[in-house]
Backbone as JSON, one array per atom type, in Angstrom:
{
  "sequence": "MVISDSSYALVTYLKEADVLSISWKLKPDTDQFRNLYWQVLQFVKTNPKICYYSTDISRIGPFDAEQEIWLSREYYPQVSDIIGVDIYAAVIFSEGHFKALVNNYIASQLLPVHDFIHFNYFTDKAEAMDWLLYMQKGQDLAMVAKS",
  "N": [[-7.31, -13.94, -20.58], [-8.18, -10.53, -21.6], [-9.88, -8.25, -19.67], [-9.99, -5.36, -19.2], [-7.82, -2.67, -20.37], [-6.13, -0.1, -19.55], [-4.3, 3.11, -19.16], [-3.96, 3.27, -16.63], [-4.38, 0.89, -15.25], [-4.23, -3.08, -15.75], [-6.46, -5.48, -16.35], [-7.09, -8.75, -16.0], [-8.39, -12.19, -16.8], [-7.34, -15.18, -15.96], [-8.46, -17.95, -17.14], [-7.6, -20.74, -17.27], [-6.46, -21.11, -14.66], [-8.4, -19.92, -12.76], [-8.12, -17.06, -12.04], [-8.7, -13.89, -11.15], [-7.05, -11.22, -12.11], [-5.81, -8.05, -11.2], [-3.65, -5.36, -12.4], [-2.04, -2.84, -11.33], [-0.85, 0.21, -13.31], [-0.35, 2.89, -12.95], [-0.97, 5.16, -10.28], [-4.16, 5.35, -9.42], [-7.05, 7.89, -9.75], [-9.93, 8.58, -7.76], [-12.15, 8.28, -9.43], [-11.37, 6.7, -11.12], [-10.42, 4.63, -10.24], [-12.64, 3.55, -8.69], [-14.37, 3.12, -11.07], [-13.0, 1.33, -12.28], [-13.01, -0.98, -10.36], [-15.93, -1.45, -10.14], [-16.23, -2.31, -12.92], [-14.69, -4.57, -12.91], [-16.6, -6.09, -11.16], [-18.85, -6.18, -12.53], [-17.86, -7.83, -14.47], [-17.76, -10.26, -12.89], [-20.39, -10.67, -12.31], [-21.27, -11.93, -14.42], [-19.81, -14.1, -14.58], [-20.01, -16.13, -12.49], [-18.85, -17.23, -9.26], [-16.16, -16.96, -9.52], [-13.59, -16.83, -7.45], [-10.75, -16.43, -6.67], [-8.34, -14.15, -6.6], [-6.23, -11.71, -7.83], [-4.32, -8.52, -6.6], [-1.86, -6.53, -7.73], [-0.14, -3.96, -6.47], [2.55, -3.04, -6.79], [3.39, -1.07, -8.29], [2.32, 1.34, -7.73], [2.14, 1.49, -4.77], [0.57, 1.86, -1.76], [-3.02, 2.02, -1.47], [-4.79, 4.87, -0.95], [-6.58, 6.07, 2.27], [-9.31, 6.83, 1.83], [-9.63, 5.33, -0.75], [-9.19, 2.83, 0.68], [-11.52, 2.66, 2.41], [-13.71, 2.8, 0.99], [-13.53, 0.68, -0.52], [-13.92, -1.04, 1.75], [-16.49, -0.68, 2.94], [-18.45, -0.22, 0.89], [-18.1, -1.72, -1.56], [-16.78, -4.32, -1.06], [-19.28, -5.73, 0.34], [-20.96, -5.95, -1.68], [-19.58, -7.6, -3.45], [-19.57, -9.8, -1.75], [-22.25, -10.11, -1.53], [-22.82, -10.82, -4.39], [-21.11, -12.91, -4.84], [-21.25, -15.1, -2.94], [-19.68, -17.0, -1.48], [-16.77, -17.85, 0.29], [-13.7, -15.92, -0.79], [-10.47, -15.68, -2.02], [-7.55, -13.75, -1.71], [-4.88, -12.18, -3.1], [-2.63, -10.04, -2.68], [-0.11, -8.0, -3.93], [2.99, -6.29, -3.55], [5.58, -3.99, -3.28], [9.19, -4.55, -2.12], [10.18, -2.79, -0.95], [7.67, -1.22, -0.24], [6.78, -3.4, 1.55], [8.45, -3.34, 3.87], [8.16, -0.67, 4.9], [5.66, -1.04, 5.63], [5.98, -3.0, 8.02], [7.98, -1.48, 9.25], [6.43, 0.85, 9.9], [4.1, 0.2, 11.34], [1.13, 0.95, 12.2], [-1.88, 0.77, 13.88], [-4.93, 0.97, 11.75], [-7.87, 3.02, 11.39], [-10.87, 1.58, 12.56], [-12.48, -0.71, 10.4], [-15.17, -2.25, 8.85], [-15.05, -5.8, 9.47], [-14.52, -8.18, 6.88], [-15.19, -11.38, 6.82], [-15.31, -13.08, 4.78], [-13.51, -12.73, 2.88], [-10.27, -13.63, 2.27], [-7.3, -12.79, 2.69], [-3.96, -12.46, 1.33], [-0.5, -11.83, 1.51], [2.02, -10.53, -0.65], [5.67, -10.17, -1.97], [6.21, -11.36, -4.77], [5.34, -12.28, -7.77], [4.86, -14.7, -8.49], [4.84, -16.47, -6.29], [2.51, -15.29, -5.08], [0.64, -16.44, -7.12], [1.22, -19.2, -6.72], [0.17, -19.44, -4.31], [-2.66, -18.65, -4.44], [-2.97, -20.6, -6.14], [-2.51, -23.2, -4.63], [-4.84, -22.67, -2.74], [-7.14, -23.25, -4.12], [-6.78, -25.97, -4.61], [-6.8, -26.9, -2.06], [-9.51, -26.28, -1.42], [-10.78, -27.72, -3.42], [-9.93, -30.02, -2.47], [-11.87, -30.08, 0.05], [-14.28, -29.99, -0.91], [-14.41, -32.81, -2.16], [-14.52, -34.19, 0.18], [-16.66, -33.57, 1.57], [-18.58, -34.66, 0.03]],
  "CA": [[-8.41, -13.07, -21.3], [-8.14, -9.17, -20.98], [-11.04, -7.64, -19.42], [-9.77, -3.84, -19.31], [-6.57, -2.52, -20.53], [-6.25, 1.13, -19.32], [-3.32, 3.78, -18.88], [-3.58, 3.19, -15.16], [-4.21, -0.61, -14.74], [-4.84, -3.99, -16.7], [-7.25, -6.57, -15.78], [-7.09, -9.97, -16.75], [-8.9, -13.28, -15.97], [-6.64, -16.47, -16.51], [-9.46, -18.99, -17.0], [-7.07, -22.0, -17.0], [-5.98, -21.05, -13.41], [-9.47, -19.51, -12.27], [-8.15, -16.27, -11.14], [-8.99, -12.72, -11.83], [-5.86, -10.1, -11.51], [-5.69, -6.45, -11.31], [-2.07, -5.07, -12.2], [-2.07, -1.32, -11.37], [0.28, 0.62, -13.93], [-0.32, 3.97, -12.36], [-1.91, 5.7, -9.19], [-5.62, 6.01, -10.05], [-7.73, 9.03, -9.11], [-11.1, 8.11, -7.34], [-13.3, 7.96, -10.31], [-10.53, 5.5, -11.99], [-10.2, 3.46, -8.89], [-13.96, 3.06, -8.32], [-14.81, 2.3, -12.14], [-12.44, -0.46, -12.49], [-13.44, -2.05, -9.5], [-17.3, -1.57, -10.75], [-15.96, -2.79, -14.03], [-14.48, -6.05, -12.43], [-17.87, -6.7, -10.52], [-19.69, -6.6, -13.6], [-17.23, -9.13, -15.29], [-17.68, -11.39, -11.84], [-21.58, -10.98, -12.45], [-21.67, -12.67, -15.55], [-18.95, -15.15, -14.35], [-20.03, -16.22, -11.43], [-17.97, -18.26, -8.62], [-14.59, -16.67, -9.3], [-13.11, -16.61, -5.82], [-9.44, -16.37, -6.83], [-7.98, -12.63, -7.12], [-4.82, -11.05, -7.31], [-3.92, -7.25, -7.13], [-0.64, -5.85, -7.97], [0.04, -2.71, -6.37], [3.7, -3.06, -6.44], [4.12, -0.09, -8.9], [1.68, 2.41, -7.22], [2.21, 1.83, -3.5], [-0.94, 1.45, -1.12], [-4.32, 2.9, -2.02], [-5.0, 5.71, 0.05], [-7.23, 5.74, 3.3], [-10.32, 7.0, 1.14], [-9.81, 4.37, -1.5], [-9.49, 1.66, 1.28], [-12.72, 2.84, 3.04], [-14.96, 2.83, -0.08], [-13.61, -0.97, -0.79], [-14.43, -2.02, 2.85], [-17.78, -0.08, 3.35], [-19.39, -0.24, -0.16], [-17.42, -2.83, -2.59], [-16.98, -5.64, -0.25], [-20.5, -6.06, 0.57], [-21.33, -6.37, -3.09], [-18.88, -8.72, -3.69], [-19.98, -10.94, -0.78], [-23.91, -10.83, -2.24], [-22.95, -11.52, -5.56], [-20.6, -14.41, -5.1], [-21.72, -16.03, -1.73], [-18.75, -17.62, -0.9], [-15.31, -17.45, 0.7], [-12.86, -15.63, -1.63], [-9.27, -15.42, -1.98], [-7.15, -12.47, -2.36], [-3.27, -12.11, -3.16], [-1.94, -8.84, -2.67], [1.45, -8.06, -4.38], [3.52, -5.18, -3.3], [7.02, -4.02, -3.59], [9.67, -4.95, -1.25], [9.91, -1.06, 0.03], [6.35, -0.85, 0.67], [6.83, -4.23, 2.82], [9.44, -2.77, 4.75], [7.56, 0.2, 5.19], [4.6, -1.41, 6.58], [6.63, -3.69, 8.74], [8.59, -0.46, 10.39], [5.48, 1.99, 10.51], [2.79, -0.4, 11.63], [0.19, 1.97, 13.02], [-3.22, 0.29, 13.71], [-5.59, 1.86, 11.24], [-9.39, 3.19, 11.72], [-11.78, 0.57, 12.43], [-13.45, -0.53, 9.28], [-15.97, -3.82, 8.76], [-14.51, -6.76, 9.02], [-15.33, -9.46, 5.96], [-14.59, -12.64, 7.09], [-15.38, -13.86, 3.37], [-12.32, -12.39, 2.11], [-8.89, -14.42, 2.84], [-6.04, -12.0, 2.13], [-2.61, -12.91, 1.76], [0.42, -10.68, 1.26], [3.49, -11.05, -1.22], [6.5, -9.14, -3.16], [6.89, -11.9, -5.58], [3.86, -12.41, -8.05], [4.83, -16.39, -8.71], [4.53, -16.77, -4.72], [1.18, -15.14, -4.96], [-0.15, -17.58, -7.84], [1.34, -20.66, -5.94], [-0.62, -19.54, -3.14], [-3.97, -19.15, -4.97], [-3.46, -22.34, -6.71], [-2.82, -24.29, -3.56], [-5.79, -22.66, -1.56], [-7.9, -23.72, -4.91], [-6.49, -27.43, -4.4], [-7.54, -27.12, -0.81], [-10.8, -25.95, -1.63], [-11.06, -28.95, -4.17], [-10.17, -31.44, -1.37], [-12.68, -29.98, 0.97], [-15.48, -30.13, -1.66], [-14.61, -34.27, -2.39], [-14.36, -34.62, 1.18], [-18.21, -33.33, 1.76], [-19.31, -35.55, -1.16]],
  "C": [[-8.41, -11.59, -20.75], [-9.19, -8.64, -20.67], [-10.86, -6.1, -19.39], [-8.33, -3.47, -19.47], [-6.43, -0.82, -20.35], [-4.59, 1.78, -19.16], [-2.75, 3.24, -17.12], [-3.81, 1.58, -14.82], [-4.64, -1.69, -15.9], [-5.53, -5.02, -15.88], [-7.48, -7.7, -16.6], [-7.71, -11.29, -16.07], [-8.08, -14.5, -16.69], [-7.76, -17.57, -16.08], [-9.11, -20.39, -16.52], [-6.95, -22.26, -15.44], [-7.22, -20.36, -12.43], [-9.27, -17.99, -11.64], [-7.99, -14.82, -11.92], [-7.84, -11.61, -11.19], [-6.02, -8.84, -12.04], [-4.31, -6.14, -11.11], [-2.29, -3.49, -12.24], [-0.63, -0.61, -11.78], [0.55, 2.24, -13.14], [-1.47, 4.5, -11.07], [-2.95, 6.27, -9.93], [-6.04, 7.03, -9.47], [-9.16, 8.24, -8.43], [-12.06, 7.63, -8.38], [-12.72, 6.65, -10.97], [-10.48, 4.28, -11.08], [-11.57, 2.73, -8.73], [-14.62, 2.58, -9.92], [-14.1, 1.36, -12.41], [-12.72, -1.26, -11.75], [-15.04, -2.35, -9.83], [-17.26, -2.63, -11.97], [-15.77, -4.47, -13.82], [-15.72, -6.93, -11.92], [-18.78, -7.24, -11.43], [-19.47, -7.97, -14.11], [-17.74, -10.48, -14.02], [-19.31, -11.71, -11.8], [-21.91, -12.09, -13.53], [-20.78, -13.86, -15.55], [-18.77, -15.7, -13.16], [-19.12, -17.22, -10.83], [-16.33, -17.79, -8.92], [-14.34, -16.24, -8.05], [-11.6, -16.63, -5.63], [-9.01, -15.26, -7.25], [-6.49, -12.51, -6.72], [-4.71, -9.63, -7.57], [-2.71, -7.0, -6.76], [-0.56, -4.42, -7.79], [1.48, -2.05, -5.99], [4.39, -1.67, -7.4], [3.33, 1.07, -8.13], [1.63, 2.75, -5.56], [0.67, 1.56, -2.82], [-1.7, 2.33, -1.6], [-4.28, 3.88, -0.7], [-6.2, 5.64, 0.85], [-8.92, 5.88, 2.64], [-11.14, 5.73, 0.28], [-10.54, 2.92, -0.58], [-10.98, 1.58, 1.86], [-13.84, 2.43, 2.14], [-14.38, 1.32, -0.32], [-14.22, -1.55, 0.46], [-15.93, -1.89, 2.83], [-18.85, -0.2, 2.08], [-19.15, -1.28, -1.01], [-17.83, -4.14, -2.04], [-18.3, -6.54, 0.04], [-21.19, -6.47, -0.48], [-20.75, -7.37, -3.39], [-19.43, -9.86, -2.97], [-21.74, -11.34, -1.17], [-23.69, -11.13, -3.6], [-22.47, -12.98, -5.79], [-20.99, -15.29, -4.0], [-21.01, -16.83, -0.99], [-17.46, -17.1, -0.53], [-14.45, -17.18, -0.86], [-11.7, -15.44, -1.35], [-8.3, -14.6, -2.65], [-5.64, -12.43, -2.06], [-3.04, -10.84, -3.74], [-0.52, -8.64, -2.68], [1.97, -6.5, -4.56], [5.17, -5.1, -3.34], [7.95, -4.12, -2.29], [9.81, -3.53, -0.13], [8.79, -1.0, 0.67], [6.18, -2.05, 1.77], [7.48, -3.87, 3.8], [8.83, -1.68, 5.6], [6.57, -0.28, 6.34], [5.18, -2.05, 7.75], [7.11, -2.56, 9.86], [7.53, 0.5, 10.96], [4.59, 1.61, 10.76], [2.14, 0.57, 12.52], [-1.27, 1.43, 13.03], [-4.2, 1.44, 12.91], [-7.29, 1.97, 11.75], [-10.01, 1.91, 11.86], [-12.28, 0.6, 11.11], [-14.06, -2.1, 9.43], [-14.7, -4.77, 8.42], [-14.97, -7.77, 7.96], [-14.4, -10.58, 6.13], [-14.57, -13.73, 5.9], [-14.39, -13.85, 2.55], [-11.03, -13.04, 2.97], [-7.76, -13.79, 2.0], [-4.82, -12.4, 2.43], [-1.65, -11.57, 1.13], [1.64, -11.22, 0.69], [4.2, -9.93, -1.91], [6.96, -10.06, -3.98], [5.42, -12.54, -6.62], [3.62, -13.93, -8.24], [4.28, -16.46, -7.38], [3.15, -16.64, -4.95], [0.27, -16.14, -5.69], [-0.02, -18.89, -7.2], [0.2, -20.52, -5.05], [-2.35, -19.75, -3.48], [-4.04, -20.63, -5.37], [-3.52, -23.43, -5.5], [-4.05, -23.98, -2.58], [-7.02, -23.3, -2.98], [-7.89, -25.36, -4.87], [-7.12, -27.7, -3.12], [-8.75, -27.37, -0.86], [-11.67, -27.31, -2.47], [-11.45, -30.07, -3.19], [-11.3, -31.46, -0.75], [-13.81, -30.35, 0.19], [-15.71, -31.93, -2.1], [-14.81, -34.64, -1.0], [-16.06, -34.68, 1.67], [-19.2, -34.15, 1.08], [-19.62, -36.84, -0.6]]
}
């Protein structure tokens, strides 16, 4: 199901896999970036308990510092309030971006830690989806064990 398709991003919800996916096409400006994430949050409000997400930034490279700060300080706390359980997020980036991260790693400024979000990083979309599906199976088994 397509939630949003603009010149800068495609947002889809794969109901059968229970994964909400953002694929960035072009580097968004601040307003586009925030509006898209607010739109995703509105969708999540009407479809609660979506706990599996993928964000493909392979075409645009990393978010800028202002975008990362906004996500961490404003957006993620609201996600936590709405969903109320742990979520799993696969971030997909290019091989070049990955190599740059490894070769140029410098600890960034301190931002709040959000323990409810479990990030994993990939350079391959299929591997990211496999991880999300694996995490779902693990959660399903944990729920059965609690019963």
